[in-house]
KOLDO-137641 format. One line per 4 residues: number of its first residue (from 1); their letters; for each residue x, y, z of N, C-alpha, C. Coordinates in Angstrom, 2 decimals, m for minus. Last residue first. Example, Ala and Ser with C-alpha at 12.3 -4.5 7.8 and 13.67 -1.06 7.14 Angstrom:
<rs>
2) SA) 12.85,m2.25,7.08,13.67,m1.06,7.14,12.90,0.03,7.87 | 13.19,m5.69,7.80,12.30,m4.50,7.80,13.20,m3.30,7.80
</rs>
This chain:
<rs>
304) NQRF) 16.58,147.71,129.81,17.90,147.08,129.65,18.89,148.08,129.09 | 14.35,149.29,129.84,14.84,148.77,131.12,16.20,148.13,131.01 | 12.87,150.51,127.94,14.30,150.86,128.01,14.93,150.34,129.29 | 10.27,149.74,128.24,10.95,149.35,127.01,12.45,149.63,127.06
300) FNAL) 9.67,150.85,130.78,9.53,149.42,130.52,10.37,149.00,129.32 | 10.11,153.56,130.31,10.96,152.85,131.28,10.87,151.34,131.09 | 8.03,154.14,128.54,9.42,154.25,128.08,10.36,153.48,129.01 | 5.83,153.80,130.26,5.99,152.95,129.07,7.44,152.95,128.60
296) GRHT) 6.42,155.88,132.09,6.30,154.49,132.53,6.47,153.51,131.38 | 6.33,158.13,130.46,7.60,157.74,131.09,7.56,156.29,131.56 | 3.58,158.11,129.80,4.59,157.96,128.75,5.92,157.50,129.36 | 2.55,158.65,132.34,2.20,157.40,131.66,3.21,157.09,130.56
292) AEAL) 3.59,161.19,132.73,3.97,160.12,133.64,3.68,158.76,133.02 | 2.27,162.60,130.71,3.72,162.47,130.64,4.21,161.34,131.56 | m0.37,162.42,131.67,m0.02,161.85,130.37,1.48,161.62,130.27 | m0.13,163.85,134.05,m0.51,162.44,134.10,m0.16,161.73,132.79
288) ERLV) 0.48,166.36,132.98,1.43,165.71,133.88,1.13,164.22,133.97 | m1.84,166.92,131.56,m0.57,166.79,130.83,0.46,166.06,131.69 | m3.62,167.07,133.71,m3.79,166.03,132.70,m2.52,165.83,131.88 | m2.63,169.32,135.10,m2.70,168.02,135.75,m2.77,166.90,134.71
284) FPRL) m2.99,171.33,133.19,m1.65,171.04,133.69,m1.59,169.66,134.33 | m5.80,171.32,132.83,m4.89,171.01,131.71,m3.48,170.66,132.16 | m6.80,171.94,135.61,m6.99,170.66,134.92,m6.01,170.39,133.78 | m6.65,174.51,136.58,m5.61,173.56,136.96,m5.62,172.31,136.08
280) EKNF) m8.91,175.68,135.51,m7.61,176.32,135.30,m6.47,175.34,135.57 | m11.00,174.03,136.32,m10.71,174.12,134.89,m9.40,174.84,134.59 | m11.24,171.68,138.74,m10.75,173.05,138.55,m10.27,173.22,137.11 | m11.68,168.92,138.60,m12.82,169.84,138.49,m12.38,171.27,138.20
276) FKSE) m9.22,167.69,138.95,m9.97,167.45,137.71,m11.10,168.45,137.52 | m8.40,168.56,141.41,m7.46,168.72,140.29,m8.11,168.44,138.94 | m10.44,167.82,143.15,m10.33,169.23,142.72,m9.41,169.40,141.52 | m12.36,164.95,142.35,m11.13,165.50,142.92,m10.89,166.89,142.32
272) YIYG) m14.48,163.85,141.03,m14.76,165.02,141.87,m13.51,165.58,142.54 | m13.51,161.58,139.74,m13.88,162.75,138.95,m14.10,164.00,139.78 | m10.56,160.06,140.96,m12.01,160.20,141.04,m12.43,161.56,140.50 | m8.01,158.73,138.74,m8.48,159.36,139.97,m9.99,159.43,139.95
268) YEIL) m7.44,157.27,136.52,m6.45,158.25,136.96,m6.83,158.97,138.25 | m7.57,154.09,135.80,m8.45,155.05,136.48,m7.52,156.08,137.11 | m6.70,152.43,132.98,m6.15,153.28,134.03,m7.23,154.22,134.53 | m6.65,149.24,131.86,m7.56,150.37,132.05,m7.04,151.17,133.23
264) MSVG) m4.72,147.45,129.42,m4.99,147.92,130.79,m5.97,149.06,130.75 | m3.01,144.89,127.62,m4.14,145.81,127.77,m4.26,146.23,129.22 | m0.99,143.27,125.25,m1.06,143.95,126.55,m2.24,144.92,126.55 | m2.93,141.11,123.01,m1.77,141.88,123.45,m1.98,142.49,124.82
260) DRSA) m5.30,139.89,122.36,m4.07,139.16,122.07,m2.82,139.86,122.61 | m8.35,139.68,124.13,m7.24,140.51,123.65,m5.98,139.68,123.50 | m10.32,138.16,125.27,m10.58,138.69,123.93,m9.47,139.58,123.39 | m10.87,136.64,127.60,m9.60,136.49,126.88,m9.72,136.97,125.44
256) NSGV) m13.12,137.57,128.81,m13.25,136.34,128.00,m12.01,136.11,127.14 | m11.94,140.94,128.60,m12.78,139.92,129.22,m12.98,138.76,128.25 | m9.87,142.95,128.14,m9.93,141.68,127.43,m10.72,140.60,128.13 | m9.99,145.39,129.20,m8.72,144.69,129.40,m8.74,143.30,128.78
252) AILQ) m12.59,146.13,128.37,m11.43,146.95,128.01,m10.11,146.21,128.17 | m14.36,144.48,129.62,m14.09,144.24,128.20,m12.82,144.96,127.78 | m13.86,143.29,132.83,m13.80,144.48,131.98,m13.48,144.11,130.53 | m13.64,140.80,134.19,m14.92,141.29,133.71,m14.82,142.40,132.68
248) QDEI) m11.28,140.03,135.36,m11.81,139.16,134.30,m13.02,139.76,133.60 | m8.31,141.56,136.62,m9.75,141.62,136.36,m10.13,140.69,135.21 | m6.02,142.74,139.07,m6.35,141.78,138.02,m7.87,141.69,137.86 | m4.75,145.87,139.75,m5.84,144.95,140.04,m6.11,144.04,138.85
244) LIEK) m2.75,147.87,141.50,m2.70,147.06,140.28,m3.65,145.88,140.48 | m3.96,148.62,144.04,m3.66,149.60,142.98,m3.55,148.92,141.61 | m4.86,147.30,146.21,m3.66,146.76,145.57,m3.15,147.67,144.46 | m7.21,148.59,146.84,m6.05,148.82,147.71,m4.75,148.29,147.10
240) EGPF) m9.69,148.60,145.75,m8.57,148.95,144.87,m7.27,149.14,145.66 | m11.60,148.17,147.64,m11.45,147.16,146.60,m10.28,147.39,145.67 | m11.42,150.58,149.20,m10.96,149.28,149.72,m10.73,148.22,148.65 | m9.98,153.45,147.81,m11.17,152.61,147.79,m10.75,151.20,148.19
236) DSGD) m7.74,154.91,147.52,m8.04,154.47,148.89,m9.39,153.75,148.97 | m5.35,154.71,144.87,m6.74,154.71,145.32,m6.87,154.23,146.77 | m2.26,156.56,145.26,m3.05,155.42,144.84,m4.44,155.45,145.45 | m1.54,159.96,144.41,m1.75,158.91,145.40,m2.54,157.76,144.78
232) AIKD) 0.93,161.28,142.13,m0.46,161.08,142.58,m0.50,159.96,143.61 | 3.55,161.38,141.36,2.77,162.62,141.23,1.34,162.48,141.75 | 4.72,158.94,141.69,5.54,160.12,141.97,4.73,161.41,141.97 | 2.95,157.05,140.79,3.17,157.16,142.24,3.92,158.44,142.61
228) LEEK) 3.33,157.13,138.07,2.15,157.80,138.62,2.29,158.00,140.13 | 5.66,155.56,137.94,5.71,156.97,137.56,4.51,157.74,138.10 | 4.73,153.07,138.84,5.90,153.69,139.48,5.98,155.18,139.17 | 2.68,152.51,136.99,2.36,152.81,138.39,3.51,153.53,139.08
224) IYGA) 4.22,151.87,134.75,3.38,153.07,134.73,3.02,153.49,136.15 | 5.37,149.49,135.65,6.24,150.63,135.32,5.44,151.93,135.26 | 3.07,147.92,135.94,3.91,148.21,137.10,4.83,149.39,136.86 | 2.15,147.59,133.36,1.39,148.45,134.27,2.21,148.83,135.50
220) VEMS) 4.00,145.69,132.46,3.99,147.04,131.87,3.28,148.02,132.80 | 3.20,143.53,134.13,4.57,144.05,134.16,4.64,145.47,133.59 | 0.53,143.11,133.46,0.87,143.49,134.83,2.27,144.09,134.90 | 0.87,142.30,130.81,0.12,143.53,131.10,0.45,144.03,132.50
216) AKGN) 2.20,139.89,131.17,2.89,140.99,130.48,2.19,142.32,130.76 | 0.16,138.40,132.50,1.46,138.67,133.14,2.19,139.83,132.49 | m2.11,138.41,130.63,m2.15,138.90,132.01,m0.81,139.30,132.58 | m2.55,137.35,128.18,m1.92,138.68,128.22,m1.81,139.24,129.63
212) PFQD) m3.80,134.91,128.66,m2.48,134.91,128.02,m1.79,136.27,128.02 | m5.17,134.70,132.00,m5.31,135.05,130.59,m3.92,135.17,129.96 | m4.53,134.42,134.59,m4.85,133.19,133.87,m5.01,133.43,132.37 | m4.29,136.96,135.60,m3.05,136.29,135.19,m3.29,134.91,134.58
208) DPVY) m6.64,139.26,134.18,m6.32,138.20,135.13,m5.10,137.42,134.66 | m5.56,142.44,132.87,m6.20,141.13,132.73,m5.76,140.17,133.84 | m5.77,145.35,135.07,m5.09,144.54,134.06,m5.80,143.19,133.94 | m6.28,148.63,136.18,m6.85,147.30,135.99,m6.15,146.60,134.83
204) IAFG) m5.02,150.84,138.48,m4.82,150.30,137.13,m5.35,148.87,137.09 | m5.92,153.90,140.12,m5.81,152.44,140.11,m5.66,151.99,138.67 | m5.57,156.91,142.13,m5.58,156.15,140.87,m5.50,154.65,141.11 | m7.72,158.90,144.35,m6.52,158.18,143.94,m6.70,157.33,142.69
200) AYKG) m10.43,158.72,146.76,m9.55,159.44,145.83,m8.41,158.51,145.42 | m13.69,158.90,148.30,m12.51,158.18,147.85,m11.70,159.02,146.87 | m16.00,160.27,148.89,m15.08,160.00,150.00,m13.81,159.28,149.57 | m17.11,162.94,146.66,m17.18,161.65,147.33,m16.09,161.48,148.36
196) PLDY) m18.93,166.05,146.38,m17.72,165.23,146.25,m17.85,163.95,147.06 | m22.20,166.39,144.93,m21.33,166.45,146.10,m20.08,165.60,145.87 | m24.17,166.11,143.03,m23.35,167.33,142.99,m22.43,167.48,144.19 | m25.24,163.40,143.44,m24.99,163.99,142.12,m23.98,165.14,142.14
192) KRGP) m23.77,161.34,145.90,m24.79,162.30,145.50,m24.31,163.11,144.31 | m22.81,157.98,145.36,m22.39,159.37,145.57,m23.49,160.31,145.11 | m23.72,155.46,144.63,m24.26,156.08,145.83,m23.81,157.50,146.10 | m20.81,153.91,143.27,m22.27,153.98,143.41,m22.67,154.68,144.71
188) YDNL) m18.03,156.02,142.29,m18.57,154.85,142.98,m20.07,155.02,143.17 | m15.44,156.66,139.87,m16.53,157.10,140.72,m17.05,155.86,141.43 | m12.63,157.67,137.79,m13.38,156.76,138.64,m14.56,157.45,139.32 | m11.71,158.01,134.36,m11.78,158.54,135.72,m12.78,157.69,136.49
184) HIHL) m9.54,156.44,131.86,m10.79,156.65,132.59,m10.59,157.49,133.84 | m8.32,154.96,128.98,m8.19,156.11,129.86,m9.53,156.40,130.53 | m6.67,152.07,128.02,m7.98,152.69,128.20,m7.88,153.75,129.30 | m4.32,151.07,125.81,m4.47,151.82,127.06,m5.85,152.47,127.09
180) VIDA) m2.80,148.31,124.45,m4.01,149.12,124.42,m4.20,149.75,125.80 | m0.03,147.22,122.61,m0.52,147.74,123.89,m1.78,148.56,123.65 | 0.18,146.20,120.04,0.94,145.57,121.13,0.41,145.97,122.50 | m1.96,145.45,117.48,m1.68,146.44,118.52,m1.01,145.74,119.70
176) GNDN) m2.56,144.04,115.06,m1.32,143.82,115.79,m0.96,144.89,116.79 | m4.99,144.14,113.86,m3.97,145.09,113.40,m2.69,145.05,114.22 | m6.57,142.29,115.15,m6.40,142.17,113.70,m5.26,143.03,113.18 | m6.51,143.29,117.81,m5.97,141.97,117.47,m5.64,141.86,115.99
172) AWKN) m7.76,145.79,117.47,m6.42,145.71,118.04,m5.75,144.38,117.71 | m10.25,144.98,116.49,m9.38,145.81,115.66,m7.94,145.71,116.16 | m11.15,143.58,118.77,m10.96,142.87,117.50,m10.04,143.66,116.58 | m11.27,145.67,120.64,m10.41,144.51,120.88,m10.12,143.75,119.59
168) IGYL) m13.17,147.28,119.36,m11.82,147.81,119.61,m10.85,146.66,119.85 | m15.36,145.56,119.48,m14.83,145.99,118.19,m13.42,146.53,118.30 | m15.77,145.49,122.18,m15.32,144.25,121.53,m14.77,144.56,120.13 | m16.59,148.20,122.34,m15.42,147.73,123.08,m14.88,146.42,122.51
164) IQST) m18.89,148.26,120.71,m17.74,149.11,120.38,m16.48,148.59,121.06 | m20.52,146.44,122.09,m20.17,146.19,120.69,m18.95,147.00,120.29 | m20.79,147.73,124.55,m20.14,146.43,124.49,m19.68,146.12,123.07 | m22.31,149.92,123.75,m20.95,150.13,124.27,m20.15,148.84,124.21
160) NDAA) m24.66,148.62,123.04,m23.93,149.39,122.02,m22.50,149.66,122.46 | m25.37,147.36,125.52,m25.13,146.58,124.30,m24.31,147.35,123.27 | m23.53,148.61,128.39,m24.71,148.56,127.54,m24.36,147.87,126.22 | m21.54,146.69,130.66,m21.63,147.68,129.58,m22.93,147.49,128.81
156) PNHY) m22.28,146.26,134.14,m22.13,145.72,132.78,m22.31,146.80,131.73 | m20.31,147.70,136.69,m21.59,147.71,135.99,m21.40,147.15,134.59 | m18.15,145.55,138.51,m18.31,146.62,137.53,m19.71,146.54,136.94 | m16.55,144.67,141.57,m17.74,144.59,140.71,m17.79,145.79,139.78
152) VKTE) m13.43,143.21,141.94,m14.17,144.47,142.02,m15.36,144.36,141.07 | m12.91,140.46,141.70,m12.31,141.23,142.79,m13.05,142.55,143.02 | m13.84,137.33,140.78,m14.30,138.72,140.75,m13.73,139.44,141.95 | m13.10,134.48,138.72,m12.84,135.30,139.90,m13.37,136.71,139.70
148) RKVA) m13.05,131.17,137.58,m13.73,132.47,137.50,m13.53,133.23,138.81 | m10.30,129.45,136.43,m11.12,129.70,137.60,m11.73,131.09,137.50 | m9.85,127.25,133.73,m9.79,128.62,134.24,m10.73,128.73,135.43 | m10.23,124.59,133.43,m8.98,125.15,132.92,m8.76,126.57,133.41
144) GIKV) m12.65,123.44,134.14,m11.67,123.72,135.18,m10.35,124.24,134.71 | m14.65,123.16,132.35,m13.79,121.99,132.54,m12.69,122.23,133.56 | m15.86,125.71,132.56,m16.64,124.50,132.81,m15.76,123.29,133.08 | m13.93,127.50,131.71,m14.36,127.51,133.12,m15.03,126.19,133.47
140) ANKF) m13.89,126.82,129.01,m12.66,126.73,129.80,m12.97,126.70,131.29 | m16.50,127.44,128.25,m16.05,126.05,128.21,m14.80,125.84,129.05 | m16.40,130.23,128.55,m17.38,129.44,129.31,m16.96,127.98,129.37 | m14.47,130.90,126.64,m14.21,131.14,128.07,m15.15,130.30,128.94
136) VAKV) m15.81,130.16,124.30,m14.53,129.53,124.64,m14.24,129.69,126.13 | m18.00,131.91,124.40,m18.21,130.46,124.42,m16.94,129.72,124.83 | m16.74,134.40,124.23,m17.57,134.08,125.39,m17.76,132.57,125.52 | m15.57,134.25,121.74,m14.70,134.31,122.92,m15.48,134.00,124.19
132) KEKF) m17.96,134.10,120.13,m16.94,133.04,120.10,m16.09,133.06,121.36 | m19.30,136.47,120.58,m19.93,135.21,120.97,m18.92,134.08,121.03 | m17.41,138.29,119.51,m17.84,138.38,120.90,m18.43,137.06,121.38 | m17.30,137.47,116.82,m16.09,137.43,117.65,m16.47,137.42,119.13
128) AAIA) m19.90,138.10,116.04,m19.46,136.70,116.01,m18.22,136.51,116.88 | m19.80,140.89,116.30,m20.78,140.12,117.08,m20.38,138.64,117.15 | m17.83,141.43,114.39,m17.59,141.75,115.80,m18.53,140.96,116.70 | m19.11,140.66,112.04,m17.89,139.96,112.45,m17.58,140.21,113.92
124) TNQT) m21.19,142.55,111.97,m21.50,141.12,112.06,m20.29,140.33,112.55 | m19.67,144.99,111.81,m20.65,144.75,112.86,m20.94,143.26,113.07 | m17.82,146.17,110.21,m17.49,144.85,110.76,m18.49,144.41,111.83 | m18.83,148.66,109.59,m18.62,147.71,108.49,m18.36,146.29,108.99
120) KVYD) m18.98,149.81,112.21,m20.15,149.73,111.33,m19.97,148.65,110.27 | m16.40,149.67,113.22,m17.49,149.02,113.96,m18.72,148.84,113.07 | m15.09,151.21,111.23,m14.73,149.81,111.46,m15.87,149.07,112.16 | m16.26,153.72,111.50,m16.40,152.99,110.23,m16.11,151.51,110.42
116) LIWD) m15.40,154.31,114.10,m16.83,154.22,113.81,m17.08,153.44,112.53 | m12.66,154.45,113.69,m13.19,153.38,114.55,m14.69,153.22,114.35 | m12.46,156.60,111.87,m11.92,155.30,111.50,m12.48,154.17,112.37 | m13.53,158.90,113.08,m14.27,158.24,111.99,m13.78,156.82,111.73
112) NHEG) m13.35,158.91,116.68,m12.80,159.20,115.36,m13.51,158.36,114.30 | m15.96,159.82,118.91,m15.11,158.79,118.32,m14.58,159.26,116.97 | m15.75,162.94,120.74,m16.39,162.04,119.78,m15.40,160.98,119.30 | m14.09,164.55,122.34,m14.81,163.44,122.94,m15.45,162.48,121.97
108) TIKN) m12.36,166.44,121.47,m13.70,166.90,121.80,m14.57,165.79,122.38 | m10.20,165.03,120.68,m10.07,165.75,121.94,m11.41,166.31,122.39 | m11.51,161.86,119.43,m11.00,163.22,119.25,m10.90,163.90,120.62 | m10.62,158.43,120.03,m11.48,159.60,120.24,m10.76,160.91,119.95
104) TIFV) m8.76,156.43,119.58,m10.13,156.21,119.13,m11.00,157.46,119.19 | m5.47,156.54,118.24,m6.41,156.94,119.29,m7.84,156.87,118.74 | m2.16,155.19,117.87,m3.52,155.39,117.36,m4.41,155.79,118.53 | 1.29,155.21,117.07,0.23,155.49,118.04,m1.10,155.76,117.33
100) SFKG) 4.22,153.56,117.10,3.13,153.90,116.18,1.89,154.02,117.04 | 7.21,154.75,118.71,5.91,154.08,118.76,5.03,154.51,117.59 | 9.41,156.28,118.74,9.63,154.83,118.78,8.32,154.03,118.76 | 8.83,158.98,118.90,9.47,158.47,117.68,9.67,156.97,117.63
96) DKQL) 7.76,160.78,120.73,8.81,159.86,121.16,9.57,159.29,119.96 | 5.61,162.06,119.70,6.88,162.78,119.68,8.05,161.89,120.06 | 3.62,160.20,120.29,3.99,160.44,118.90,5.35,161.12,118.80 | 3.38,160.49,123.05,3.95,159.26,122.51,4.37,159.42,121.05
92) SDFL) 2.21,163.07,123.17,3.48,162.80,123.83,4.15,161.56,123.24 | m0.21,162.75,121.80,0.79,163.71,121.31,2.17,163.40,121.88 | m1.45,160.82,123.49,m1.23,160.55,122.07,m0.12,161.46,121.52 | m1.67,162.30,125.86,m0.82,161.11,125.82,m0.48,160.74,124.38
88) YNGL) m3.51,164.20,125.02,m2.19,164.64,125.50,m1.20,163.48,125.45 | m5.63,162.49,124.47,m4.98,163.18,123.35,m3.64,163.79,123.76 | m6.29,161.62,127.06,m5.88,160.66,126.04,m5.16,161.31,124.88 | m7.10,164.02,128.27,m5.92,163.31,128.77,m5.39,162.36,127.70
84) EANI) m9.41,164.54,126.69,m8.31,165.51,126.79,m7.02,164.83,127.23 | m10.96,162.25,127.12,m10.53,162.61,125.76,m9.36,163.58,125.79 | m11.41,162.33,129.89,m10.71,161.19,129.29,m10.14,161.55,127.92 | m12.91,164.69,130.02,m11.58,164.64,130.64,m10.76,163.49,130.07
80) SAET) m15.22,163.95,128.63,m14.45,165.12,128.19,m13.04,165.10,128.77 | m16.15,161.71,130.06,m15.75,161.57,128.66,m14.88,162.73,128.21 | m16.93,162.76,132.54,m15.75,161.90,132.45,m15.24,161.82,131.03 | m17.96,166.20,132.57,m18.16,164.78,132.27,m16.83,164.03,132.21
76) VGRY) m19.12,168.60,134.69,m17.89,168.13,134.04,m18.02,166.63,133.82 | m21.42,169.09,136.14,m21.39,169.47,134.74,m20.13,169.08,133.99 | m20.81,168.02,138.68,m21.16,169.43,138.51,m20.95,169.91,137.06 | m19.45,165.28,137.33,m19.47,166.03,138.58,m19.67,167.50,138.27
72) QTGY) m20.07,161.98,136.00,m19.95,163.43,135.87,m19.95,164.07,137.26 | m19.31,158.94,134.11,m19.75,159.68,135.28,m19.61,161.18,135.03 | m20.17,158.51,130.69,m19.62,157.96,131.92,m20.18,158.67,133.13 | m21.44,159.45,128.40,m20.30,160.21,128.93,m19.71,159.67,130.23
68) NEED) m22.61,158.76,125.65,m22.45,157.92,126.84,m21.22,158.42,127.59 | m22.30,160.97,123.93,m23.63,160.45,124.24,m23.61,159.60,125.51 | m19.53,161.47,123.80,m20.46,162.55,124.14,m21.84,162.04,124.55 | m18.01,158.58,125.40,m18.12,159.56,124.32,m19.17,160.59,124.72
64) HGPV) m15.62,156.27,127.00,m16.92,156.91,126.77,m16.89,157.89,125.59 | m12.07,156.65,127.50,m13.35,156.02,127.81,m14.55,156.90,127.53 | m9.70,156.66,124.99,m10.34,157.48,126.02,m11.76,156.95,126.27 | m7.43,154.53,124.13,m8.90,154.52,124.09,m9.44,155.38,125.24
60) ILIK) m4.68,154.09,122.07,m5.21,154.81,123.22,m6.73,154.90,123.07 | m2.47,151.62,121.06,m3.80,152.18,120.84,m4.28,152.82,122.14 | 0.69,151.20,119.69,m0.06,151.53,120.89,m1.40,152.15,120.50 | 3.15,149.10,118.41,1.88,149.78,118.13,1.11,149.97,119.43
56) INGS) 6.55,149.13,117.79,5.53,148.94,118.82,4.29,149.77,118.49 | 8.93,149.10,116.32,7.69,148.67,115.68,6.57,148.41,116.69 | 11.71,149.37,116.62,10.84,150.54,116.59,9.48,150.27,116.02 | 13.27,147.24,117.03,13.06,147.60,115.63,12.13,148.80,115.49
52) KYKE) 13.14,147.03,119.74,14.44,147.35,119.15,14.32,147.75,117.69 | 10.62,146.11,120.28,10.88,147.54,120.45,12.19,147.95,119.79 | 10.87,143.38,120.11,10.18,144.08,119.03,10.47,145.58,119.08 | 12.04,142.87,122.56,12.79,142.58,121.34,12.18,143.33,120.16
48) LLEE) 9.98,143.57,124.26,11.25,144.28,124.35,12.09,144.07,123.10 | 8.07,141.66,123.51,7.80,143.09,123.33,9.09,143.90,123.34 | 9.34,139.34,124.34,9.08,139.53,122.91,8.77,140.99,122.60 | 9.32,139.70,127.09,10.60,139.60,126.39,10.44,139.83,124.89
44) SRVE) 6.68,139.55,127.78,7.31,140.87,127.81,8.64,140.85,127.07 | 4.41,137.64,125.90,5.63,137.66,126.72,6.30,139.02,126.62 | 1.31,136.19,125.81,2.03,137.43,125.50,3.22,137.52,126.44 | 0.74,132.85,124.76,0.97,133.80,125.85,1.72,135.03,125.33
40) KGFF) m1.57,131.83,122.26,m0.20,132.08,122.68,m0.10,133.12,123.78 | m4.83,130.62,123.34,m3.77,130.95,122.39,m2.45,131.28,123.05 | m6.90,129.73,124.93,m6.84,131.15,124.60,m5.72,131.53,123.65 | m6.66,126.93,125.27,m7.94,127.54,124.89,m7.75,128.93,124.30
36) VGAL) m4.03,126.66,126.01,m4.51,125.92,124.85,m5.81,126.53,124.35 | m3.92,128.19,128.31,m3.18,128.64,127.14,m3.60,127.93,125.87 | m5.24,126.64,130.11,m5.90,127.86,129.64,m5.23,128.39,128.39 | m3.48,124.77,130.95,m4.30,124.41,129.79,m5.06,125.62,129.26
32) YYAA) m2.43,125.60,133.29,m1.75,126.04,132.07,m2.51,125.64,130.81 | m4.21,124.29,135.02,m4.12,125.76,135.02,m3.50,126.24,133.71 | m3.62,121.67,134.53,m4.97,122.17,134.23,m4.97,123.69,134.14 | m1.05,121.50,135.48,m1.26,121.37,134.03,m2.63,121.90,133.64
28) TGMY) m0.95,124.06,138.08,m0.99,122.71,137.54,m1.09,122.72,136.04 | m1.16,126.50,139.21,0.17,126.07,138.83,0.20,124.68,138.23 | m3.89,125.70,141.22,m3.03,126.74,140.69,m1.65,126.18,140.38 | m4.84,123.14,142.28,m5.30,123.76,141.02,m4.29,124.72,140.44
24) AIDL) m2.50,120.57,143.35,m3.37,121.72,143.60,m3.72,122.38,142.28 | m2.59,117.12,142.75,m1.94,118.40,142.45,m2.93,119.52,142.68 | m2.97,114.32,143.05,m3.27,115.25,144.14,m2.53,116.57,143.97 | m2.85,112.57,141.08,m1.56,112.96,141.63,m1.72,113.96,142.77
20) YYSI) m5.52,112.42,140.45,m4.88,111.24,141.02,m3.50,111.54,141.61 | m5.96,115.05,139.44,m6.73,114.54,140.58,m5.99,113.38,141.25 | m4.26,115.23,137.26,m4.07,116.15,138.38,m4.77,115.62,139.63 | m5.41,113.29,135.62,m4.04,113.11,136.11,m3.79,113.98,137.33
16) ILIL) m7.88,114.55,135.19,m7.83,113.23,135.83,m6.45,112.98,136.41 | m7.06,116.88,133.86,m7.75,117.00,135.14,m7.72,115.67,135.90 | m5.97,115.77,131.54,m5.11,116.52,132.45,m5.75,116.64,133.83 | m8.26,114.61,130.42,m7.10,113.78,130.77,m6.21,114.48,131.78
12) LAAI) m9.82,116.89,129.99,m10.28,115.85,130.91,m9.13,114.96,131.36 | m8.26,118.23,128.07,m8.54,118.85,129.36,m8.94,117.81,130.40 | m8.34,116.46,125.93,m7.05,116.80,126.56,m7.27,117.38,127.95 | m11.09,116.55,125.38,m10.46,115.29,125.77,m9.14,115.55,126.49
8) TLKI) m11.31,119.27,124.66,m12.07,118.75,125.79,m11.46,117.45,126.31 | m9.67,119.40,122.41,m9.35,120.20,123.59,m10.06,119.66,124.83 | m11.07,117.70,120.67,m9.70,117.38,121.08,m9.32,118.12,122.35 | m13.44,119.15,120.40,m13.47,117.81,121.01,m12.08,117.42,121.49
4) RRTM) m12.46,121.47,119.14,m13.12,121.57,120.44,m13.14,120.22,121.16 | m11.49,120.51,116.68,m10.55,121.07,117.65,m11.17,121.11,119.05 | m13.00,117.37,115.69,m12.92,118.82,115.75,m11.95,119.27,116.84 | m11.76,114.70,113.79,m12.15,115.15,115.13,m11.97,116.67,115.24
</rs>
């Protein structure tokens, strides 16, 4: 009997039991069956124990690149700011001495050769990985093991971007990356090209808590939020009022449960905010944000 058939039978049995016992969806055996589909839960306690041996791997992913630069404001692209901030964070974490740190993009914005080579050589495997996790998630939703939810709408990634993002998730899984940090700046639909917008502030997206990496990601993100709160305001965009936002759609945080470890996407603010547009002020602001992110991570691992 194949694994899929066994899982389906188990799921149906649990759902039948839940129905006859009149158990609510959330917190039920059906809810926890998601773990059977998606694998082992990521536990913060295990991360803290691993940290004692100095073996925590962190991957930094500055969003976008020179060709697909994300949003922009008066000639300043999101990709350029993401790359600068990401490399400041990379340097800061490297100096810590307790982390093995990797980064996908150069400070100039281009992808580093190692990730481009990986995506190129593993192209077929990445495509298969993407289809597999999508199919598993679809089946989990179909039998009620997972509830599909959307809190904030995101534009779907283009095919080439999707391939790179799933490639990053696969690389992170295959190489045991404990934490993946995606670095971004925000914007919203409808803003006029060269005019500032009406929203400001940071937000952090983490995997939905039904995913095996959801709870641990939320806990780590909470420590980063505490440090960012000291130097920046949280987002005033209505959909981001919680600041720490669970998400099922973003490939970066592991859509379709495609990440085995902690993942998050940090929107450090809106691109038209003066602190990002002012080129004299920008390096100081980005370094400060990088240091705050580092402190948040350090506080999580040194909480005991």
